[in-house]
C-alpha positions as CSV (number, residue, x, y, z in Angstrom):
1,M,22.0,-2.1,18.5
2,S,23.2,0.0,21.5
3,P,24.3,3.5,20.9
4,E,28.0,2.5,21.1
5,E,27.5,-0.4,18.6
6,L,25.8,2.2,16.2
7,A,29.0,4.6,16.8
8,A,31.5,1.8,16.1
9,R,29.5,1.0,12.8
10,T,29.9,4.5,11.7
11,T,33.6,4.6,12.7
12,V,34.6,1.5,10.8
13,A,32.4,2.4,7.8
14,T,34.0,5.9,7.8
15,E,37.5,4.3,7.9
16,A,36.5,2.2,4.9
17,A,35.4,5.2,2.8
18,F,38.7,7.0,3.6
19,N,40.6,3.9,2.4
20,A,38.6,3.5,-0.6
21,A,38.9,7.1,-1.6
22,T,42.6,7.4,-1.2
23,D,42.9,4.1,-3.1
24,L,41.2,5.8,-5.9
25,G,43.6,8.8,-5.7
26,L,41.2,11.5,-4.1
27,K,42.8,13.7,-1.4
28,V,41.3,13.1,1.8
29,E,42.4,15.3,4.9
30,E,39.2,15.1,6.9
31,T,35.9,12.8,6.8
32,R,32.8,14.8,7.7
33,V,29.8,12.9,8.3
34,L,26.6,14.6,6.6
35,H,24.0,12.0,7.5
36,D,23.6,8.8,9.1
37,V,20.5,7.0,9.1
38,F,19.8,4.1,6.6
39,S,23.0,5.2,5.0
40,L,26.3,6.8,6.1
41,V,27.0,10.0,3.9
42,I,30.5,11.5,4.3
43,H,32.2,14.3,2.8
44,L,35.8,13.3,1.9
45,Y,37.1,16.9,2.6
46,P,38.7,18.9,0.7
47,S,37.7,16.7,-2.4
48,P,34.3,17.7,-3.9
49,V,33.2,14.3,-3.3
50,V,30.8,12.5,-1.0
51,A,30.7,8.8,-0.1
52,R,27.4,7.0,0.5
53,I,27.5,3.5,2.2
54,P,24.4,1.7,2.9
55,L,24.1,0.5,6.4
56,V,20.8,-0.9,7.2
57,M,19.6,-3.8,4.9
58,A,17.1,-6.3,4.8
59,P,18.5,-9.4,6.4
60,G,20.0,-12.0,3.8
61,T,21.0,-9.2,1.5
62,T,23.9,-10.4,-0.5
63,P,26.8,-8.2,-1.7
64,E,25.7,-8.9,-5.2
65,A,22.3,-7.5,-4.6
66,V,23.7,-4.4,-3.0
67,T,26.0,-3.8,-6.0
68,R,23.4,-4.3,-8.5
69,R,21.2,-1.8,-6.7
70,Q,24.0,0.8,-6.6
71,Q,24.8,0.5,-10.2
72,R,21.3,1.1,-11.4
73,E,21.4,4.2,-9.1
74,L,24.8,5.3,-10.6
75,D,23.5,4.7,-14.2
76,V,20.3,6.5,-13.9
77,T,21.6,9.5,-12.1
78,D,24.4,9.8,-14.6
79,W,22.0,9.6,-17.5
80,L,19.6,12.2,-15.6
81,H,22.5,14.6,-15.3
82,R,23.6,14.5,-18.9
83,E,19.8,15.0,-19.8
84,G,19.9,18.3,-17.8
85,V,17.7,17.1,-15.0
86,P,19.0,18.7,-11.7
87,T,20.2,15.7,-10.1
88,V,22.9,14.7,-7.6
89,R,25.4,13.4,-10.0
90,P,28.0,10.7,-9.5
91,S,31.4,11.9,-9.0
92,P,33.3,12.5,-12.3
93,L,36.5,11.9,-10.4
94,V,36.1,8.1,-10.0
95,P,34.8,5.4,-12.2
96,L,31.0,4.9,-12.6
97,E,30.7,1.9,-10.4
98,P,30.3,0.9,-6.8
99,V,33.5,0.3,-4.7
100,R,33.9,-2.5,-2.2
101,E,36.0,-1.9,0.9
102,D,36.2,-4.5,3.7
103,D,32.5,-5.2,4.2
104,F,31.0,-2.1,2.8
105,S,29.9,-1.2,-0.7
106,M,29.9,2.6,-1.6
107,T,29.4,4.9,-4.2
108,F,30.9,8.4,-4.8
109,W,29.0,11.5,-5.5
110,E,29.5,15.2,-6.5
111,L,29.2,17.5,-3.4
112,V,26.4,19.9,-3.6
113,D,26.4,23.4,-2.5
114,V,23.7,23.1,0.1
115,A,21.5,26.1,0.6
116,D,20.9,27.6,4.0
117,D,17.3,26.5,3.9
118,H,17.9,23.0,3.3
119,F,16.6,20.3,5.8
120,P,16.7,16.6,5.3
121,Y,13.5,15.2,4.4
122,A,11.5,18.6,4.2
123,G,10.1,17.5,1.1
124,A,9.0,19.7,-1.8
125,H,5.8,20.3,-3.9
126,H,4.5,17.5,-5.4
127,A,4.5,18.9,-8.9
128,V,8.2,18.1,-8.9
129,C,7.4,14.2,-9.2
130,A,5.5,14.8,-12.6
131,A,8.7,16.8,-13.9
132,L,10.9,14.1,-12.7
133,H,8.7,11.1,-14.3
134,A,8.4,13.0,-17.5
135,A,12.3,13.1,-17.7
136,L,12.7,9.4,-16.5
137,A,10.3,8.3,-19.1
138,G,13.0,8.4,-21.7
139,Y,15.6,6.3,-19.7
140,P,16.8,3.8,-22.1
141,G,18.3,1.3,-19.6
142,L,16.8,-1.9,-18.0
143,L,15.1,-1.8,-14.6
144,P,13.4,-4.2,-12.4
145,F,9.5,-4.1,-11.7
146,L,8.7,-2.4,-8.5
147,A,12.0,-3.4,-6.8
148,P,11.3,-2.1,-3.4
149,F,8.1,-4.1,-3.1
150,N,9.3,-7.4,-4.7
151,E,12.9,-7.5,-3.7
152,G,12.7,-6.0,-0.3
153,V,9.6,-7.0,1.4
154,P,9.7,-10.9,1.4
155,A,12.9,-10.9,3.5
156,L,11.6,-8.3,5.6
157,L,8.5,-10.0,6.4
158,E,10.2,-13.1,7.2
159,A,12.3,-11.3,9.7
160,L,9.5,-9.6,11.3
161,E,8.3,-12.8,12.9
162,G,9.0,-12.4,16.7
163,S,9.5,-8.6,16.5
164,V,8.6,-6.8,19.6
165,H,7.2,-4.1,17.7
166,V,4.1,-6.0,16.0
167,T,1.4,-8.1,17.4
168,N,0.1,-11.2,16.0
169,D,-3.0,-9.6,14.6
170,D,-0.2,-7.4,12.8
171,L,1.6,-10.2,11.4
172,D,-1.5,-11.8,10.3
173,R,-2.7,-8.8,8.5
174,V,0.4,-7.9,6.8
175,H,0.8,-11.3,5.5
176,A,-2.7,-11.5,4.1
177,E,-2.2,-8.0,2.4
178,W,1.2,-8.9,0.8
179,Q,-0.5,-12.2,-0.4
180,M,-3.4,-10.3,-1.9
181,L,-0.9,-7.9,-3.7
182,T,1.8,-10.0,-4.8
183,P,0.2,-11.9,-7.7
184,V,-0.8,-8.5,-9.1
185,L,2.5,-6.6,-8.5
186,S,4.9,-9.6,-9.1
187,S,5.5,-8.7,-12.8
188,V,4.6,-6.2,-15.4
189,A,2.5,-8.9,-17.4
190,A,0.5,-9.4,-14.1
191,F,0.2,-5.9,-13.4
192,R,-1.0,-5.0,-16.8
193,A,-3.6,-7.8,-16.7
194,R,-5.2,-6.1,-13.7
195,F,-4.3,-2.6,-14.8
196,P,-4.4,-2.6,-18.4
197,E,-4.7,1.4,-18.8
198,A,-2.0,2.0,-16.3
199,D,1.4,3.0,-17.9
200,V,4.8,1.3,-16.6
201,Q,7.6,3.5,-16.9
202,P,11.1,4.3,-14.9
203,I,10.3,5.7,-11.5
204,Q,12.2,6.9,-8.8
205,G,10.9,4.1,-6.4
206,D,10.7,6.0,-3.1
207,A,9.0,9.5,-2.7
208,P,10.8,12.0,-5.1
209,S,9.2,15.0,-3.3
210,N,10.9,14.1,-0.3
211,N,14.3,13.1,-1.7
212,V,15.3,16.5,-2.9
213,I,18.2,18.8,-1.7
214,R,17.6,22.4,-1.6
215,A,20.9,23.5,-3.3
216,S,22.2,27.2,-3.8
217,S,21.2,26.7,-7.5
218,G,17.7,25.2,-6.7
219,L,16.2,22.0,-5.9
220,V,18.2,18.9,-7.0
221,F,16.8,15.4,-6.9
222,A,18.7,12.7,-4.9
223,D,18.5,9.1,-3.6
224,F,17.5,7.0,-6.5
225,E,18.8,3.6,-4.8
226,D,15.2,2.1,-5.3
227,V,14.8,3.4,-8.9
228,C,12.6,0.7,-11.0
229,L,9.9,0.3,-13.2
230,G,6.3,0.7,-12.2
231,P,3.2,2.9,-12.0
232,V,3.8,6.7,-11.1
233,E,1.3,6.2,-8.4
234,W,4.0,4.2,-6.5
235,D,5.9,7.4,-6.0
236,L,3.1,9.0,-4.6
237,A,1.8,6.3,-2.3
238,G,0.8,7.5,1.2
239,H,0.9,11.0,0.4
240,G,-2.8,11.8,0.1
241,L,-5.2,13.3,-2.0
242,E,-3.6,16.7,-2.0
243,A,-0.3,15.3,-3.4
244,G,-2.3,13.6,-6.1
245,A,-4.2,16.6,-7.0
246,A,-0.9,18.6,-7.2
247,Y,0.7,16.0,-9.3
248,N,-2.3,15.8,-11.7
249,A,-2.1,19.5,-12.2
250,A,1.3,19.2,-13.2
251,A,1.3,16.0,-15.2
252,G,-1.2,17.3,-17.9
253,P,1.0,20.2,-19.4
254,L,3.9,17.6,-19.3
255,G,2.3,15.2,-21.4
256,L,1.6,12.4,-18.5
257,R,-1.5,10.8,-17.5
258,T,-3.2,11.7,-14.3
259,T,-3.4,9.2,-11.4
260,D,-6.0,6.4,-11.2
261,P,-7.7,6.5,-8.0
262,E,-8.3,2.7,-7.8
263,L,-4.5,2.2,-8.5
264,Q,-3.5,4.7,-6.2
265,R,-5.4,2.8,-3.3
266,V,-3.6,-0.3,-4.2
267,M,-0.3,1.5,-4.3
268,D,-1.1,3.1,-1.1
269,G,-1.7,-0.5,0.3
270,A,1.4,-1.8,-1.0
271,R,3.5,0.9,0.4
272,S,2.0,0.3,3.9
273,V,2.9,-3.5,3.6
274,Q,6.4,-2.3,3.0
275,L,6.6,0.3,5.8
276,V,5.1,-2.4,8.5
277,A,7.6,-4.8,7.2
278,S,10.4,-2.4,7.6
279,L,10.1,-2.5,11.3
280,A,12.3,-5.7,10.8
281,L,15.0,-3.2,10.4
282,A,14.7,-1.8,13.9
283,P,17.5,-3.9,15.4
284,Q,19.9,-2.2,13.1
285,L,18.2,1.4,13.4
286,P,16.5,1.5,16.7
287,V,15.0,5.1,15.9
288,L,13.0,3.4,13.0
289,A,10.4,1.9,15.6
290,D,9.4,5.4,17.2
291,G,9.6,7.0,13.9
292,L,7.1,4.5,12.4
293,K,4.8,4.3,15.5
294,P,2.5,7.1,14.0
295,F,2.1,5.3,10.6
296,V,1.7,1.9,12.2
297,D,-1.2,3.1,14.6
298,A,-3.0,4.8,11.6
299,W,-2.5,1.5,9.7
300,R,-3.9,-0.6,12.6
301,A,-6.9,1.6,12.6
302,S,-7.6,1.5,9.0
303,P,-9.7,-0.9,6.9
304,T,-7.8,-4.0,5.8
305,L,-6.9,-3.8,2.0
306,V,-9.2,-5.2,-0.3
307,F,-9.4,-5.0,-4.1
């Protein structure tokens, strides 16, 4: 997409958020864009409400799939908030459900009082992942298994064919690694057959230590759109040995198991497949190609996954 097309997409999505919010009875005098990457995040000033609209999605993603994903996030974050976990909560001023306006599906969140030292994706100590996992372990709702891998990657791999950002060797390798991983990661039963000692529990699904907001009240967890069942190693995938050590030091006192090195290696490989496949999204988000280049270069130089 050209810069003009990206700007037009933002404008149309912002108008949709304004219309949806006012239809819900919210007072909106001004829309203020807070973030615009994979999702558009808009403060509906002066209401203490933020709208989030996913804009960049795998080709073929249906409206129903988007709604299911958003509802899972709303349900989990609402539960976490009620359990006292510092989490960006769904706005109590609107119903606890996604809202569709024109071609956009959006959710509404309580505005966070952001601290002066907040910086997007700055990250936090990996010990916070253990605290979040300890809380999520009690979540009573139903969640899919490794949704970012099982639900997202197949369509991305298909769309990756012909991409200018990968070579034929890249395609051969990423498909081979996918085919090696998917029989083990496609279901809880298959996973447990290969890793019988590993717990499966609700996890954030992305990278909890990166998805935090530094609020005036302290760290607040955010962005649970990939919430799912899985091993805790998935939430640490690609973060390295120091991250694992920090997590393990915090896990024991919380009654959690420490990470399994072999399982962590497999999760790192699965995350690599996901990230390489996500280059298929570059036409919708051109900055993604440059952002992923250091990772892709390192992946090319690394040994092919075998397990």
